[in-house]
C-alpha positions in Angstrom: -10.1 29.8 -5.5 -11.3 27.8 -2.5 -14.4 26.8 -4.5 -12.2 25.2 -7.1 -10.6 23.1 -4.4 -14.0 21.9 -3.3 -14.9 21.0 -6.8 -11.7 19.0 -7.2 -12.5 17.3 -3.9 -16.0 16.4 -5.0 -14.6 14.8 -8.2 -12.0 12.8 -6.3 -14.7 11.7 -3.8 -17.0 10.6 -6.7 -14.1 8.5 -8.1 -13.3 7.1 -4.6 -17.0 6.2 -4.1 -17.2 4.5 -7.5 -14.0 2.5 -6.8 -15.4 1.4 -3.4 -18.8 0.5 -4.8 -17.1 -1.5 -7.6 -14.9 -3.4 -5.1 -17.9 -4.2 -2.9 -19.9 -5.6 -5.9 -16.8 -7.7 -7.0 -16.6 -9.1 -3.4 -20.3 -9.9 -3.4 -20.0 -11.6 -6.7 -17.1 -13.7 -5.4 -19.1 -14.7 -2.3 -22.2 -15.6 -4.3 -20.1 -17.6 -6.8 -18.4 -19.6 -4.0 -21.7 -20.3 -2.1 -24.2 -20.5 -4.9 -26.6 -18.6 -2.8 -28.0 -15.2 -3.7 -27.6 -14.2 0.0 -24.2 -15.4 1.1 -23.7 -15.7 4.8 -21.2 -14.0 7.1 -18.4 -16.5 6.6 -18.5 -16.2 2.8 -18.6 -12.4 3.1 -15.6 -12.4 5.5 -13.7 -14.8 3.2 -14.3 -12.4 0.3 -13.0 -9.5 2.3 -9.9 -11.5 3.3 -9.4 -12.4 -0.4 -9.6 -8.7 -1.3 -6.8 -8.0 1.1 -4.5 -10.9 0.0 -5.2 -12.2 -3.5 -3.5 -10.9 -6.6 -6.7 -10.7 -8.6 -7.7 -7.7 -6.4 -4.3 -6.0 -6.4 -5.4 -3.4 -8.9 -8.6 -2.6 -6.9 -6.6 -2.2 -3.8 -4.0 0.0 -5.5 -6.6 2.2 -7.1 -8.6 2.6 -3.9 -5.5 3.4 -1.9 -4.4 6.0 -4.4 -7.9 7.6 -4.5 -7.9 7.6 -0.7 -4.5 9.3 -0.5 -5.5 11.9 -3.1 -8.7 12.6 -1.2 -6.8 13.1 2.0 -4.3 15.4 0.4 -7.0 17.5 -1.2 -8.9 17.7 2.1 -5.8 19.0 3.9 -5.1 21.5 1.1 -8.8 22.7 1.2 -8.6 23.0 5.0 -5.6 25.2 4.8 -7.3 27.4 2.2 -10.4 27.9 4.4 -8.4 28.9 7.6 -9.2 32.5 8.5 -6.3 34.8 8.4 
């Protein structure tokens, strides 16, 4: 039974990693689009992260990543309780 919990955790982690990866690439695209440079500097990168935290265009990304993070935390706690020696 505990192995099934780890499998669920692995799937949720893969979803979380994909969402994080997608968000980072959207932020990079924003920074590149605003600067016109293939290698945007620190200020453009920080501006993009600030926009991710505030702007409505990233609301769905924030919500999905927060939900995946919460699900991952819950599954980790459940798995930890299943592996505790009795």
